[in-house]
C-alpha positions in Angstrom: -29.3 -11.7 1.4 -26.0 -13.4 2.0 -22.7 -13.7 2.4 -20.1 -15.5 0.3 -16.8 -15.7 -2.2 -16.5 -13.1 -5.0 -16.1 -14.5 -8.3 -15.0 -12.4 -11.8 -18.8 -12.6 -12.3 -19.1 -9.7 -9.5 -17.3 -7.0 -10.6 -19.6 -5.2 -11.6 -21.5 -4.9 -8.4 -18.6 -4.5 -6.7 -17.4 -1.5 -9.2 -20.8 -0.2 -8.8 -20.2 0.1 -4.8 -16.6 1.8 -5.7 -17.5 4.3 -8.3 -20.9 5.0 -5.4 -18.4 6.4 -3.1 -15.7 7.6 -5.6 -13.1 5.3 -5.0 -11.0 4.4 -8.2 -12.8 0.8 -9.6 -10.6 -1.5 -11.0 -10.6 -2.4 -14.5 -11.5 -6.4 -15.7 -7.6 -6.8 -16.1 -6.6 -5.7 -12.9 -9.8 -7.9 -11.4 -7.9 -10.4 -13.5 -4.3 -9.8 -11.9 -5.7 -9.6 -8.4 -7.1 -13.5 -9.7 -3.3 -14.6 -10.2 -1.8 -13.8 -7.4 0.9 -16.3 -6.6 0.4 -16.2 -3.4 -3.8 -16.8 -3.6 -4.2 -20.5 -4.2 -7.5 -21.7 -3.8 -8.7 -18.9 -1.3 -11.1 -16.5 -2.4 -10.3 -13.1 -3.7 -12.8 -12.0 -1.3 -16.6 -11.8 -0.2 -19.8 -10.2 -1.3 -23.0 -8.9 0.2 -25.5 -10.9 -2.3 -28.9 -9.4 -1.2 -30.9 -11.5 -3.8 -28.9 -10.6 -6.6 -27.9 -7.0 -6.0 -24.2 -6.5 -4.1 -24.4 -4.6 -1.1 -20.9 -5.0 0.3 -17.7 -6.7 -0.6 -14.4 -7.2 1.2 -10.7 -8.2 -0.6 -8.8 -10.7 0.3 -5.3 -10.5 -0.5 -3.1 -13.5 0.1 0.9 -13.2 0.9 3.5 -15.7 1.3 5.9 -15.1 4.8 9.4 -16.0 5.7 11.0 -16.6 9.1 14.4 -18.4 9.2 13.2 -22.0 7.7 9.5 -21.4 7.9 7.5 -20.6 4.9 3.5 -19.2 6.4 1.0 -17.4 5.0 -1.2 -14.6 5.5 -4.0 -12.2 4.2 -4.7 -8.1 4.1 -8.0 -6.9 3.8 -8.7 -4.6 1.0 -12.1 -2.0 -0.5 -14.1 -2.7 2.2 -17.1 -1.4 1.6 -21.1 -2.0 3.0 -23.8 0.2 1.2 -25.7 1.7 3.5 -28.7 -0.1 2.5 -27.6 -3.5 4.8 -26.2 -1.2 7.6 -25.1 -3.1 10.3 -23.5 -6.3 7.7 -19.9 -5.6 8.5 -19.5 -7.8 11.0 -20.9 -10.9 8.5 -19.2 -9.7 5.9 -15.7 -9.5 7.9 -16.0 -13.2 10.2 -14.7 -15.2 7.2 -12.1 -13.2 6.6 -11.1 -13.4 10.2 -11.5 -17.2 10.1 -8.7 -18.4 7.2 -8.0 -21.6 9.1 -4.2 -21.4 7.3 -2.9 -18.4 8.0 -0.7 -17.0 10.6 -2.5 -13.4 10.6 -5.0 -11.3 8.8 -4.8 -7.5 9.0 -5.8 -4.7 7.3 -3.5 -1.8 7.3 -5.1 0.9 5.6 -8.7 1.4 7.6 -9.6 5.2 6.9 -11.0 7.6 9.5 -14.6 6.1 8.9 -13.7 2.1 9.3 -11.2 2.8 11.9 -13.0 2.8 15.2 -15.3 -0.2 14.1 -12.5 -2.8 13.1 -11.4 -3.2 16.8 -15.3 -4.6 17.8 -14.9 -7.3 15.3 -11.6 -9.0 16.8 -8.9 -6.7 15.3 -6.3 -5.5 17.2 -4.3 -2.0 16.8 -1.1 -2.5 15.7 1.1 -0.8 18.4 2.5 2.5 17.9 4.0 4.3 15.1 2.2 1.1 13.1 -1.5 2.0 14.1 -0.8 6.0 14.6 1.7 7.4 11.9 1.9 8.2 8.1 5.0 10.1 7.4 4.7 12.9 4.5 7.2 15.3 3.3 5.9 18.1 1.9 8.0 19.0 -1.9 5.7 21.9 -3.1 3.9 23.5 0.0 2.2 26.4 -2.1 0.1 23.8 -3.7 -0.5 21.8 -1.2 -1.9 24.5 1.1 -4.1 25.9 -2.2 -5.4 22.4 -2.9 -6.5 22.5 0.9 -8.4 25.7 0.7 -10.1 24.9 -2.7 -11.2 21.2 -1.1 -12.2 23.2 1.9 -14.4 25.5 -0.4 -15.8 22.6 -2.2 -16.8 20.7 0.7 -19.4 24.3 1.5 -20.4 24.2 -1.9 -20.7 20.9 -3.3 -21.3 22.2 -6.8 -17.9 24.0 -7.2 -16.7 20.2 -7.3 -17.2 19.8 -11.4 -16.4 23.1 -12.3 -12.9 22.8 -11.1 -12.3 19.1 -12.0 -9.1 17.7 -12.0 -6.8 19.9 -10.7 -3.1 19.9 -9.8 -2.1 17.3 -12.3 1.3 18.0 -14.2 1.1 18.4 -18.1 2.4 17.3 -20.3 2.9 13.2 -18.2 6.3 13.8 -17.2 8.8 11.9 -18.4 11.1 9.9 -16.0 14.5 7.4 -16.4 15.5 6.6 -13.7 18.8 5.5 -14.7 19.5 9.2 -16.0 19.4 10.7 -12.6 22.3 12.0 -10.6 21.4 9.7 -7.0 23.1 10.3 -3.9 25.9 8.6 -3.3 25.5 4.4 -2.7 21.9 4.7 -5.0 21.4 3.0 -8.0 18.0 2.8 -9.9 17.5 -1.1 -10.0 16.3 -2.1 -13.7 16.9 -6.0 -14.0 14.8 -7.7 -11.4 15.5 -11.6 -13.0 16.2 -14.6 -11.1 20.1 -13.9 -11.2 19.7 -10.1 -10.1 21.7 -8.4 -7.6 18.0 -7.9 -6.2 17.8 -11.9 -5.6 20.8 -11.8 -4.0 19.2 -9.2 -1.3 15.2 -11.2 -1.0 17.6 -14.2 -0.3 19.8 -12.4 2.0 16.3 -11.1 3.8 16.2 -14.2 4.8 18.6 -15.9 6.1 18.5 -12.9 8.2 15.9 -14.3 10.2 13.4 -11.6 10.9 9.7 -12.5 9.3 9.3 -11.0 6.0 7.1 -10.6 3.3 8.1 -12.1 0.6 9.8 -10.2 -1.9 11.3 -12.1 -4.5 12.0 -10.9 -8.1 9.7 -13.7 -9.7 6.4 -11.9 -7.4 8.7 -8.0 -7.7 7.8 -8.7 -11.6 4.2 -9.9 -11.4 3.6 -7.2 -9.0 5.0 -3.9 -11.3 2.7 -5.8 -13.9 -0.5 -4.3 -12.3 -2.8 -3.6 -15.6 -4.3 -0.3 -14.1 -0.8 1.1 -13.5 -0.5 4.7 -15.6 3.0 5.2 -15.0 6.0 2.7 -13.9 6.8 2.6 -10.0 10.3 3.8 -9.3 12.7 1.4 -7.6 15.7 2.7 -5.8 18.7 0.3 -4.5 21.2 1.7 -1.9 24.0 -0.5 -2.5 27.6 -1.1 0.4 31.1 -2.7 -0.7 29.1 -6.6 -0.9 25.9 -5.0 -3.2 22.3 -4.5 -2.7 21.7 -3.8 0.8 18.6 -1.9 0.8 15.9 -0.9 -1.2 12.7 1.6 -2.0 9.6 1.7 -4.4 8.1 4.4 -4.6 4.6 5.0 -6.5 2.6 8.1 -8.2 -0.9 8.7 -6.5 -3.5 11.0 -6.5 -6.3 10.3 -3.8 -8.9 12.9 -5.1 -9.5 15.7 -7.9 -8.6 18.6 -5.7 -6.0 16.9 -4.2 -2.2 17.3 -5.1 0.3 14.0 -7.3 2.1 12.1 -4.5 4.3 9.9 -4.7 3.3 7.0 -2.3 6.5 5.0 -0.8 5.3 1.0 -1.3 8.2 -0.7 0.1 11.4 0.5 2.1 13.5 -2.5 3.4 17.2 -3.2 4.5 19.4 -5.8 5.5 20.9 -6.2 8.8 24.4 -5.4 7.8 23.3 -2.0 5.8 24.6 1.1 7.2 23.0 3.8 9.3 23.1 6.1 6.1 21.3 3.8 3.7 17.4 4.4 5.0 18.1 8.1 4.9 19.7 8.0 1.9 17.4 6.9 0.0 14.7 9.2 1.3 16.4 12.2 -0.2 16.6 9.9 -3.3 12.7 9.3 -3.2 12.4 13.0 -3.1 14.5 14.1 -5.7 12.0 11.6 -7.9 9.4 12.8 -6.4 10.2 16.5 -7.6 11.4 15.0 -11.0 7.7 13.6 -11.7 6.4 17.1 -10.4 4.8 15.6 -7.5 4.2 17.8 -4.8 4.7 15.9 -1.6 6.8 12.0 -0.5 4.6 10.0 1.5 5.4 6.8 4.3 1.9 5.7 4.4 2.7 2.8 7.3 5.7 3.2 9.4 7.6 0.5 12.1 9.4 0.6 14.6 12.1 -0.5 12.6 11.4 1.6 10.2 11.3 4.5 12.4 14.4 4.1 14.2 16.1 3.3 10.3 14.8 7.3 9.0 17.0 8.9 11.7 16.6 12.7 11.3 14.9 12.6 8.4 11.9 11.8 10.1 12.3 15.4 11.8 11.8 16.7 8.6 8.3 14.9 8.1 4.6 15.8 9.0 2.9 13.2 10.1 -0.9 12.7 8.1 -1.6 9.7 10.6 -3.4 9.3 13.5 -7.2 8.1 13.4 -5.6 4.4 13.7 -4.9 2.7 10.6 -3.4 -0.8 10.9 -5.0 -4.0 12.6 -4.7 -7.8 12.7 -5.6 -10.9 14.1 -3.5 -13.8 14.7 -4.8 -17.3 14.7 -2.1 -18.0 17.2 -0.7 -15.2 19.4 1.1 -17.5 21.7 3.6 -17.9 18.4 5.9 -15.1 18.3 5.2 -12.8 16.1 4.7 -9.8 18.4 7.9 -8.7 16.5 5.9 -7.7 13.0 7.4 -5.0 11.5 5.3 -4.4 8.2 5.7 -2.5 5.6 3.3 -0.8 2.6 4.6 -2.8 0.5 2.0 -6.0 2.8 -0.6 -3.5 2.5 -3.5 -2.7 0.1 -1.3 0.3 -0.9 0.0 -0.1 -4.3 -3.0 -1.5 -6.1 -6.0 0.5 -4.6 -4.7 3.7 -5.4 -5.7 6.1 -7.3 -3.5 6.4 -10.5 -2.5 9.9 -11.4 -2.9 10.3 -15.1 -6.5 8.2 -16.3 
């Protein structure tokens, strides 16, 4: 058994691991897209456990560029972490090269599941402080569908033979048409269609850097790359909030469906505002995202990662949301703890949420 960098020739073996635990297996085109990550450089896309030619484990390595004032930094988030029962206990060897990357200020796992969560802290990762580590917010838009889905999952858990009979449930038919430009959004909100290098979004990104906080790169070129994910079956929703000076806050929503007996959800992949943005900006974007979710026939709107800054910006809207977290899902390991990154306020955009989500319309 050996741990080595992932190669594109390993796709079949890694996808087999995904299939064995009912995770969506990326297409070959999606793997090629991940390989073209502008922030990747020459770093590995991840590592595999190679057991005499059989792939028995995988940890994905997604690099990102960060800015703080004039400093340009790099970090990575881990994703799609799978270890076969055949090599039980081998996660330590798989995670070590991920933690040992020398040119990064930090590595993180921002989407840990309930099984993996208790394990990561034993391998050198420390949990983010609350609320990042503990809260996933969900606004319920179709409670009746959510209740029925919960009942069906409970029945199927007791009678596994029901799963093939139930099939794919709660999927709207036909696939809903949605033109963000034709929706009557709340005052101040407009759909973002222009992602060119001279757009309002480009100016918004430059102002995010000027604001001086530690911020993951969101330049138009990177957003164009993100939005070109081959496995997407519906285009993400991009909404902006504008003040008298222009775009001052934006949100990105992407449809997902965790499993066959789960409801369709609009996941908030990004939600960020400039320092000058009014207190109404983020709550108004949440209202707009709820409207978008209803138009797309999603049963809930979910924010899967909530920083203290975002929590404060949500204001009273947070009282209408249900917490779907609680097991601990956000961890980081800093290569230079003394460098002052304690104020890092991560968003879902910095995790693996967007490119690992199960798509509703396969």
